[in-house]
N, C-alpha and C positions, 0 to 999 in steps of 0.2 A: 391535571394528574402528573404531567411531565415536570411542571415546576415543583410539585411536591417531592418527586423523586430526586430532582437536583438538590433540593433543600436538605433531604435526608443524607445524600452523598456528601454534601459540603459539611454538614454537621459531624458526620462520622470522621471526615478528614481532619477537621479541627480538633476533635476529641483524641484521635490517634496521634496527630502530629501538631501539637499546639505551637504557636509562634514563639513561645519562650522555652521550648525544649526541642531543638533541632540537632541532628547529627551533622557536624561540619568541622572536621579536623582541618580542612583546607582554610577555613576562616581564620584559624589561629596561625597556621603556617604562612598564609599570605600577608600577615601583618595587620589584619583588621582589628587587632587588639591594641594597636598603638604603634608608634615609630621605633620602639626599642626592641632589641634582640635579647631574649632571655635564654639561658642554657636549657638543653633538653634533659639534663640531669646534673646533680651536684654530689659531692662526697657524702656518705652517711654521716649523721650527727655523731659526735665523739662518744666513745664508750661511756664516759663519765655521766652523760645525760641521756642514755638510752632508757626507754620506758622500763619500769620494773626496778630500776636502781634506786638507792637511797639518795635523795637530793643533798648534795654537798657543795653546790655552786658550779659555775661554769669553769671550763679549762682556762688557764692563764695564757694571755696573749700579749705580745709586745705592743706598747702604746704607740699609735701612729697619729700624726697630726698633719692635716692638709689645710693651709690657710687659703681662703678664697674671698675675693672682694665681691660683695652682693649689692643689689640695688638699695638705695637709701630707704625707699618706701617699705621695704621688707624688714627693716631692723626693728627689733623689739620682741616682746613675748606675745604669743597668740594662743587662742583657745577655741576648740571646736567641740560641739556637743554631739553631732550626728555624723555617722559614716554611711554614705549612700552608695550601695553597690549597683552598678548600672547593668553589667552583664558578667556571666561566669561561664567558663568552659571547663567541663569535667573531663580530665584526661583519661580517667579510668573507665568511664562509660561512653566516651566520645559523644558528649552531649553539650549543646550550647543553651544556656538559660538567659533569656533577655528580659525577664520580668524584674524590673527594678525593685529594690527593697532597702529600707533604712534600718539602721541599728543605732540605739543610744550608746555611743562609745565615746565618752569624754577623752580628749587628748590635748596636751599642751605642747606647743612648738616654740623653741627658743632659737632665734636667728639674729646673729650679729653680736660680736664680742668686743671688738676694739675699733677705735677710730684713729685714722692717721692724721698727719699734720694738715693735709688738704681737705679733710672732712670725709674721706672715703671710709666706708664701713666694711670691716673684715669679719668673717665668720670662721671659726676653727672647726673643721670636720674631724672629729676625734673617734678613734676606735681603739679598744672596745668601749662601748657606751651602754650602761645597764639601766633597765627599767623594771618596775614591778607593779602588777595590777591585781586587784581582786576580781575573780571571775566566778561568780556564784560561790560554791563551797571550795573552789580551788584557787590557787594562786598562780598567776602566769608571770614567768620571768622572761625577759627579752634581753638578748645581748647582740648589739649591732657590731658585727665583727669586721665589716668592710664598709667604707663610705667614700664616695668620690663625686665631684661635680660632673654632670653631663653637659650642661650649658648654662652660661650666665649672660644675661642681656638686660637692656634697660627695663623691659616690662616682664621679666621672668627669671626664675631660678629653678633649674632642674637638677635634682640630686638623686644618685643611685645608692641603695643600701642593700647589704645582705645581713641577715640576722638569724639567730637561733631563737625559737620559742620553746619553752619548757612549762608544762602544766603539772603542778605539784599538789598532792593531797596532803594537807598539813594536819589532818585529824589525829594521826598517831603521833603523839607528842614525843619528840626526840628522834623520830624515825620517819620523816616525811618521805613519801614515795612519789616517784615520777610516774605520772599517768600517761603522758604523751609528750613527744618532742618532734619538732619539724623545723625545716629551714624555709625562709622566705627571702625572695629577691624582689626589691621594690624600687620604682622610680616615682618621685613626687615632683609634679610641675606646679610651682607657685606662680600665680598671676594676680594682679590687683583688680578689684572690681569697683570699689569706691573707697573714700578715706577710711582708714582703720578696718577695712574688710578686704579679704582676699580669698581666692579659692585654691585648693590643692587638688589637681587631677592625679589620681593614683593608678599606676599600672603595676601589677604584681603577679608573681607566680610562686606557688607553694609546692614544697617537696616533702615527701614523707620521711620517716626516720632512716630509710635506706637510700634516700636521695632521688627517688623517682618522682616525676611531676604528678601532682594531684589536681590542682586547679590553677587556671589563669583568670585574672579578674581585672575589670575596669571599675573604678569607683571615684568618688569625689567627696571633699569636705569643704565646708564654708568656715573660714577662720575669722575671728574678730580679735583685734589687738587688745590685750589685757593690760599691757604696760608698755611705755615707750622704751627706746634703746637706752641702755646704760652700760658702761664699761663692766666687763665681767672679769674679775681678777683671777679666779680659779674655777675650773670645771673639770669633772672626771679626774680630780686629783692632779691636774696640770696647772702649773703657774703660767697663766696665759700672758701676763704682762711681759715676763722675761722671754717666753717663747716667741711672742709676736715681734719683739725687738730683734731677736736672733734671726727670724724669718726675713725681715726687711733687710738686714745686713747680708744674708745669704743671697738674696735676689738683686743686690746692688742698689737698693732704694733707701739708703740712709737719709736721703732728703725727706722721706715721709715719716721719720721718727717723730712721734708727738712731742 
């Protein structure tokens, strides 16, 4: 009888406090969501992309280019089919969800643009950088407004990005409406697993239209190389060949000019 009562109490405890939905703000504040510090808030999304407005494109920003030498094994084009969310913290509800789930979210990653005289591979981190995806009946537009390397080493490349997401309803021809808009800050950690396969561990935080945090998430992707490294002459409207030569000259490495 005693064992039966214990079982009932345990069952009720699991039902009321499942292991994948725990209240734990401290877990996020103590850094258990990864080694990176994310802001507690960001500026609201610009007026031009606030929900309810007619979609006319992102605000114009000055083009910034940051050349970074990356590991040779990472150079090329990569493709991943699945995005696996490992855990999520809901800031609005102060709840931690640890039940992993997968989403079919195809994504292509391009890494490596130029090769120097000694064979080193360089990647241009360019902002703004625009992407467009079909998301059900909506179209999602993404603008990477800031990007910088966090760490580069022989077996890894960690890069931080901040981006605007805008969801647009294109059904009203000539007058597409913005349904939602939010900001994301993300760090991708690329690491090799076997030839032509690598993983990207993803740490990110999402902010609503007003800049308040909504979710902090840990996730991962498995990437497979779709094509080897090739010189990229232009990307995002930038003449990379000329820009790369200018960069080598600016850092005093004319000896690396191809």
